[in-house]
C-alpha positions in Angstrom: -5.5 -19.2 -15.0 -3.3 -16.1 -14.9 -4.8 -12.9 -13.6 -5.0 -10.4 -16.4 -3.0 -7.1 -16.3 -4.6 -4.1 -14.8 -4.9 -0.4 -15.7 -3.6 2.3 -13.5 -3.9 5.7 -15.1 -2.2 5.6 -18.5 -0.3 2.5 -17.6 -1.0 -1.2 -17.9 0.8 -3.3 -15.3 0.6 -6.9 -13.9 -2.1 -7.2 -11.3 0.5 -7.4 -8.5 2.9 -4.5 -7.6 5.6 -4.3 -5.0 5.2 -2.1 -1.9 8.8 -1.0 -1.1 8.2 0.5 2.4 9.5 -2.3 4.6 12.8 -2.3 2.9 13.6 0.9 4.8 10.8 1.7 7.3 8.2 0.7 9.8 8.8 -2.9 10.8 12.0 -2.8 12.9 15.5 -2.9 11.6 15.5 -2.8 7.8 17.5 -5.3 5.7 20.9 -4.3 4.5 21.3 -2.2 1.3 22.5 -5.2 -0.7 19.7 -7.3 0.4 17.2 -4.5 -0.4 18.7 -4.1 -3.9 18.5 -7.9 -4.5 14.8 -8.0 -3.5 14.0 -5.2 -5.9 15.9 -6.8 -8.8 14.4 -10.2 -8.1 10.9 -8.5 -8.2 11.8 -7.0 -11.6 13.0 -10.4 -12.9 9.7 -11.9 -11.6 7.7 -9.7 -13.9 6.7 -7.0 -11.4 6.8 -3.6 -13.0 4.9 -1.3 -10.5 7.2 -0.2 -7.7 5.7 1.9 -4.8 7.7 4.1 -2.5 7.4 7.4 -0.6 9.4 10.3 0.7 8.3 9.2 4.2 9.8 5.7 4.1 13.0 5.8 5.9 12.8 9.6 5.6 14.1 9.4 2.0 16.1 6.2 2.3 13.6 4.1 0.5 13.4 6.4 -2.5 17.2 6.5 -2.6 17.4 2.7 -2.6 14.6 2.4 -5.2 16.2 5.1 -7.4 19.7 3.7 -7.2 18.8 0.1 -7.9 16.3 0.6 -10.7 17.7 3.5 -12.5 19.1 1.3 -15.2 15.7 -0.3 -15.7 13.7 3.0 -15.6 12.0 2.4 -18.9 10.7 -1.0 -17.8 8.9 0.1 -14.7 6.0 2.3 -13.4 7.6 4.3 -10.6 5.2 5.5 -7.8 6.1 7.8 -4.9 4.2 10.0 -2.5 4.5 13.5 -1.0 2.6 15.5 1.6 3.8 13.4 4.5 7.6 13.6 5.1 10.3 13.5 7.8 11.4 16.9 9.1 14.3 17.6 11.5 13.5 19.0 14.9 15.8 19.6 17.9 14.7 16.2 19.4 15.2 14.3 16.0 13.3 13.6 12.8 9.6 13.5 13.1 6.7 12.7 10.6 4.9 15.8 9.3 1.8 16.0 7.2 2.0 19.1 5.0 -0.1 19.4 1.9 0.4 23.1 1.1 1.2 23.8 -2.5 4.7 25.1 -1.9 5.5 22.2 0.3 4.2 19.6 -2.3 6.4 21.2 -5.0 9.5 20.9 -2.8 8.6 17.3 -1.8 8.4 16.4 -5.4 11.6 18.0 -6.3 13.4 16.2 -3.5 11.9 12.9 -4.6 13.0 13.4 -8.2 16.6 13.8 -7.0 16.5 10.7 -4.7 14.9 8.5 -7.3 17.4 9.7 -10.0 14.6 10.4 -12.6 13.2 13.3 -14.5 9.6 12.2 -13.9 7.6 10.2 -11.4 5.0 8.1 -13.2 2.4 8.2 -10.4 2.7 10.7 -7.5 0.3 10.4 -4.6 -0.7 12.8 -1.9 0.4 10.5 0.9 -2.1 12.1 3.4 -4.7 14.9 3.0 -3.6 17.7 5.2 -7.0 18.7 6.6 -5.8 22.3 7.1 -5.6 22.6 3.3 -8.5 22.2 0.9 -8.0 19.1 -1.1 -8.7 21.2 -4.2 -5.6 23.3 -3.4 -3.3 20.3 -2.9 -4.5 18.5 -6.0 -4.3 21.8 -7.9 -0.5 21.9 -7.2 -0.1 18.2 -8.2 -1.9 19.0 -11.5 0.7 21.8 -12.0 3.5 19.2 -11.5 1.8 17.2 -14.3 1.8 20.2 -16.5 5.4 20.8 -15.8 6.3 17.2 -16.8 7.5 16.3 -13.3 4.6 13.9 -12.7 2.7 11.8 -15.2 -0.4 10.9 -13.1 -1.9 11.8 -9.7 -3.0 9.5 -6.9 -4.4 10.0 -3.4 -3.9 7.9 -0.3 -6.3 7.2 2.7 -9.1 9.5 1.6 -12.9 9.1 1.5 -15.2 8.8 -1.5 -16.4 12.4 -1.0 -12.8 13.8 -0.9 -11.9 11.6 -3.9 -14.7 13.1 -5.9 -13.7 16.7 -5.0 -10.2 15.9 -6.1 -11.1 14.2 -9.3 -13.2 17.2 -10.3 -9.9 19.3 -10.2 -7.7 16.8 -12.1 -8.2 13.2 -13.0 -7.2 10.9 -10.2 -5.4 7.8 -11.6 -5.3 5.8 -8.3 -6.6 5.7 -4.8 -4.4 3.8 -2.3 -5.8 2.5 0.9 -5.3 -0.5 3.2 -7.5 -3.4 2.0 -7.2 -7.1 2.9 -9.4 -9.9 4.3 -9.0 -8.2 7.8 -9.4 -4.6 6.7 -12.7 -4.0 4.8 -13.2 -0.3 5.2 -12.9 0.4 1.4 -16.1 -1.6 1.0 -18.1 1.1 2.6 -17.6 3.6 -0.3 -14.3 4.1 -1.9 -14.0 0.8 -3.6 -17.2 1.3 -5.6 -16.4 5.0 -6.2 -13.1 4.1 -7.8 -14.8 1.5 -10.0 -17.5 4.0 -11.1 -14.9 6.7 -11.9 -12.5 4.5 -13.6 -9.9 4.9 -10.9 -7.4 2.2 -9.9 -7.7 0.9 -6.3 -4.3 0.2 -4.9 -4.4 -2.1 -1.9 -1.6 -1.5 0.5 -0.9 -4.1 3.3 -2.9 -6.7 1.4 -1.3 -9.3 3.6 -2.4 -7.7 6.9 1.1 -6.5 7.8 2.3 -10.1 7.9 -0.7 -11.7 9.5 -2.1 -13.2 6.3 0.9 -15.3 5.6 2.0 -18.9 6.5 3.8 -17.6 9.6 2.0 -14.7 11.2 4.2 -12.4 13.3 4.7 -12.7 17.1 3.8 -9.3 18.6 5.8 -9.9 21.7 9.0 -10.1 19.5 8.3 -6.8 17.6 11.3 -4.4 17.7 10.8 -1.2 19.7 10.3 0.9 16.5 7.9 -1.6 14.9 4.8 0.4 14.1 2.6 -2.6 14.7 3.2 -2.2 18.4 0.7 0.7 18.4 -1.9 -1.1 16.4 -4.8 -2.5 18.5 -5.3 -5.6 16.4 -1.8 -6.9 17.3 -2.4 -6.3 21.1 -1.8 -9.2 23.4 -5.4 -9.4 24.7 -6.8 -10.1 21.1 -4.0 -12.1 19.6 -5.1 -15.5 20.6 -8.5 -14.8 18.9 -6.7 -13.6 15.7 -4.7 -16.8 15.6 -7.9 -18.9 15.7 -9.0 -17.1 12.6 -5.6 -17.7 11.0 -5.9 -21.4 11.6 -9.2 -21.5 9.8 -7.7 -19.6 6.8 -4.6 -22.0 6.8 -6.9 -25.0 6.5 -8.8 -23.4 3.6 -5.6 -22.5 1.9 -4.4 -26.1 2.1 -7.7 -27.3 0.6 -7.2 -24.8 -2.2 -3.6 -25.9 -2.9 -2.3 -22.4 -2.0 -0.2 -20.6 0.5 -2.2 -18.4 2.9 -0.7 -15.3 1.2 -1.7 -16.6 -2.2 -5.2 -17.2 -1.0 -5.5 -13.7 0.6 -4.2 -12.1 -2.6 -6.5 -14.2 -4.9 -9.5 -12.9 -2.7 -8.3 -9.4 -3.5 -8.0 -10.0 -7.2 -11.6 -11.1 -7.2 -12.8 -7.8 -5.6 -12.7 -6.2 -9.1 -10.6 -5.7 -12.1 -9.6 -2.2 -10.8 -8.0 -3.6 -7.6 -4.3 -3.9 -7.6 -2.5 -5.2 -4.4 1.0 -4.1 -3.6 2.4 -6.5 -0.9 5.8 -5.8 0.5 8.4 -8.3 1.7 12.0 -8.5 2.6 12.5 -12.1 1.7 12.9 -13.3 -1.9 11.0 -16.6 -1.2 8.1 -14.6 0.0 8.2 -12.4 -3.1 8.0 -15.4 -5.4 5.2 -16.9 -3.3 3.2 -13.7 -3.7 3.8 -13.7 -7.4 2.5 -17.2 -7.6 -0.9 -15.8 -6.7 -1.2 -14.4 -10.2 -1.2 -18.0 -11.5 -3.2 -19.8 -8.7 -5.6 -22.5 -9.9 -8.2 -22.5 -7.1 -11.9 -22.8 -7.2 -13.8 -19.5 -6.9 -15.9 -20.9 -4.2 -12.8 -21.5 -2.0 -11.6 -18.1 -2.6 -14.9 -16.6 -1.6 -15.0 -18.7 1.6 -11.8 -17.0 2.7 -13.8 -13.8 3.0 -16.3 -15.5 5.3 -13.5 -16.8 7.7 -11.8 -13.4 8.2 -13.8 -10.2 7.9 -14.6 -7.1 9.9 -17.0 -8.9 12.1 -14.5 -11.6 13.2 -11.4 -9.6 13.5 -10.8 -7.7 16.8 -9.1 -4.4 17.2 -8.9 -1.3 15.2 -6.3 -1.0 12.4 -4.8 2.2 13.8 -4.2 3.9 17.1 -6.5 6.7 18.0 -3.9 9.3 17.2 -3.2 7.9 13.8 -6.8 7.5 13.1 -7.3 11.3 13.3 -4.8 11.7 10.4 -6.8 9.8 7.8 -10.0 10.5 5.9 -11.2 7.1 5.1 -14.7 5.9 6.0 -14.9 3.8 9.2 -17.4 1.2 10.2 -19.3 1.9 13.4 -17.6 0.2 16.4 -19.0 -3.3 17.1 -20.8 -3.9 20.4 
């Protein structure tokens, strides 16, 4: 049975989108421009219509890639990007900066529009809440971008249910984007239900655990020097053997379900609610098609639910972010396990 399309603000899209980050950012050396273009067009041909990028990814390179490649197909897609966290040039190089001041958000949006080669961004997120700026002020500026016709709908990323409610009171929030997967369950504390209650789409980024919830989990010792997973505690050498034991159990269940590991992980997310929309990213066309196959997976609901008992917050070891990165987000966190 095919998973039904889902609503995100004023748009209806297939229940699976494409996260474009890793075509330009985060996981070591990105693919070549032609390979990135091919992946984007293959996704479009496979029926994906929601494409998610950000000013931060590749410090503008990802928006440029997405804009150039999909410009001719603009009317067929829902184009999502993010501001409020960008790369700025300093004497020692380009660094990531969180800046949610109204004037900055206006400038970020204008720059994104140029790179994306479009007159309007369908869904524009505040990538991170700048805690120096009241959320009402940042969202107020995003609402003015809607009024100006530069943005069609507003989203937030990595915020708590309380912050979401404050923002939603200023202007309707179409989507909240936060990491959610079998091994990252923080949204279950509050924001997943808050989104359902308020009619807000929940966009799950890294739904495949940054490569862990696939048929061939990564080898942390082989990560490139600039791979962000190097700083993530759950990829540390002292816990990795334990994580792989969990993966073996999930792999056996996927085989029983007649699915790939990635398909089973995505099917589990689809079952979390009709407002949940995963956006896995990939650099490989065969992985893209495998992910899309999750929309048509014929697997017993009981098997899908068992996946959530094999890998959950009690079984996974290590935090999802380093202590420094953790301070930048506003999402609810579970109490540390003894």
